[in-house]
N, C-alpha and C positions, 0 to 999 in steps of 0.2 A: 823166378824176377822178383826183384823188390817193387814193395807197392808203391803207388806214386799216390802223391796227395791231391784231393781232388780241389781246383782251384774255385768254379762253380762253387760247390757245398760250403766250402771255408764262407766266402762272403756270402752267401745265403744266409747259414747261423750266425755270423756277424751281427747283420741286421734285423734278424729274427729276435736275438737277446737284446738287442738295442731297445726295440721296441716293447717287447713283453718285460724288460728289468728298467726301463723310462723312471721309473717313481724312484729307484734305490740310484741309480748312474747319474741322474743328474744331477740332485742334492750333494751327491761324495763327487762329482763333477766341480761344479760350484763350489765348496770348501777348497779346491785347492786352486781354481784356475781364475777366479775373482781378482784376488789380492794380487797372484803373480803377474795376473795377466795387463792387469793397470799397469803394476811397477815394469814388466817389460815393454809396453805401450810408451810409457814414459821415458823409460830410458832411451827406445830408437829414436824417439824425438827431440829429445835432446842434443843429439850429435852421433854421429859414424862412430866416433870413438870408443861410444858405450854400448855396440853392439855385442858384442864380445858377454858383456858382462850379463844384457838380455837374453843370451842364447844360451848360458849358462844355469839361468833361473829355469827358461822353459827346458833345459833337459831336466833339470830337479822334479820341476812338478810335471811332466811329462812320464817321468821313470816311476816317482812316486804312485802317480795313478794308476800306471800299469801296473803295479804291484796289488795295490787297490783290487784290481777288477779280476787281475787272476783269481784271487780270494773268491769274488762272486762266482765267476765261471766253474769253480771247484765245486762251490757250497750247490750248484745246479745239476752238478752233474748224476743224482740222483732222482732229477725230476720235477724237485719243487725248490725255493729261496728259503732258507732259512736267516741268513744274515741280512742285516740293517747298514743303512750309507755308515754311522757311527763304527757300527761292530768292522765293517771293512776298513775302516780308516784305525782301529787299535790293533787290527789283524798283521796288518802291513808296518806297525809302528817297530818290530825286535829287529825287521833286518832293514833300516830305514837309512841308518849309516852306509848297507852295503848297494844297496839299492843306490844311493847317489853316488858312491864312489864306481860303481859300472857304468851307470849312466856317462858320468863325466867321459869317463878313459873311453868309451865306445861312440860318445859325441866328440871326441877331441879326435879320435881315429879316423873317424866318419868326415869329418872336417879335412882334416890334412887329405884322405883320399881323395875328396872332390876340388881342393886346391891342385894337387898333382897333375891327374888328368879324368878327374871324373870318375872313371870307371871304377878304379879301387873303391874310391866310395859308398858306390851302389854294391859291390860288393862284400863290402862290411857291414851296410843294411842290412842286408839278405841274407849274411851267417849268422850275426849277432839279435836278430829279429826275434829270438824268446829268451834272452840272458837275463830281463827281469821276472818272467814267470819261471826262470831256474833258481833263481835267487829266493823266492818267495817258497816254492815248494820243495826244494830241494837245499836248497844252503848251502854248498859250496863252499870252501876256504876261498879267501883273500878275491884272485878273480877267475877262479874257474867258472866260474858263470858262464862267462865270453866263450870258453873251447867246448864246455858242454852243449852250447847252443850248437855253436857250427856242426858239433857232433850228429846232434838233429836232425839239423838241417840239409847234412851231407846226403847226397841223391835224390835231393828234390828243390835245389837250388833254384832253378827255372820256375816251379810252382809258385816259392816262397816270394820269387819275387812278384809274380804276377798278381799273386793277391796284393802286394803292397802298392803297388803300381798301378791297380786297377782303384783300391781305395783312394789314394794321394790323388789322382784324376779328379774324381768324382768329388773331393772333399775341396780341390783346388778351384774346381768350378766354379762349384755352391758358393763355397767363403768369396772368390774373389767377384763375383755380380754381387753378393750381400754389400761388403766392402765397398765395391764402387759405389754404390747407392748411397751409402753413407758418407763416403768421403764430400758429396757436394753439400751436405746438412751441416759440417763445420767441424772443428778439433773434439770437443766434446763427445758431440753423436757419434764420430767415427772409433773415441776410443771405448764407448759402452759397445758399439756394435761389434769391436771387433774382440772385447770380452765374450758376450755373447755369443759369436760365434766360435770361440774359443772352447767354453763350456758345453756346448751344442756339439762339435766335432770331435774332440777328443776322446771321448768313448767309442769311437768306430777305430781308431786305430790302437788302442788297448785291448778292446776285444780281439780284435785280430790278431795279436802277441798270446795273447791266452787261447783262442780257439786252437792256433798255428803250434799250438804248446801240446796240448791234449793230441791233438792229431798227430802231430810228428812220432809223439813219445809211443800212442798208439803202433805207429806203423814201426818204429824203432823196436819195440818189445816181441812182434811179430816177425821180424826176419830172423830168419836161419843163422844159425852161427857158422862162423867159418869164410864170414864175409862174399858177397855176390859184385861182380863186377857193374858199375853205372854210368849212363851217359854224361860226361861233363856238362855241368851245368855253372852258375855264378859262384855257389861254394866251393866248386872242385878246383878252380881255378886260383883262388888265395893261397 
């Protein structure tokens, strides 16, 4: 029988690393999201026609940061951290172009999926959830990271979706409450608060992708060859 991903254990590890490595995560998040967050917010406030540009900027920033966080999680696999925020940024630099390419293609695919009937977008979010870690640590050619991500997720689609859904709901509730209070204080304060919320919450999604990658890779490596029938989940219907 195929091993199953433990949703609770993944979420617990995400928050554990978030707290333990805040001294590295927060400066790294600030380096990526302060400028891009301000720019995206200004574009959104300027008019709906610039929403796509703002979305692309956010995708690039999120994908780059996920690549950095993957290096952090890989670094602490031995039980201790050796890398600084600057070293994480430099480590992701060699695959920056591919990270951006994969991030844009995945983002456009998910957006089209949501426009169609929502469900395809959720499926793509699930099956491509560990594409960025694959780019950084396995470095497949072209868009091979998307196929590799789907292969890793296969058989644990519902579990992966559960991790993403629970974290997104939590972040949305916290961010929404904070931004609601900031909106009443004026546009300038609202922009600052949105950027701050982005810096504080971005590590959660990135850590989830990294932890999921290592757990799914471990499950995949432990599977016997020859294939085992699995229960259909989001990844098996795409």
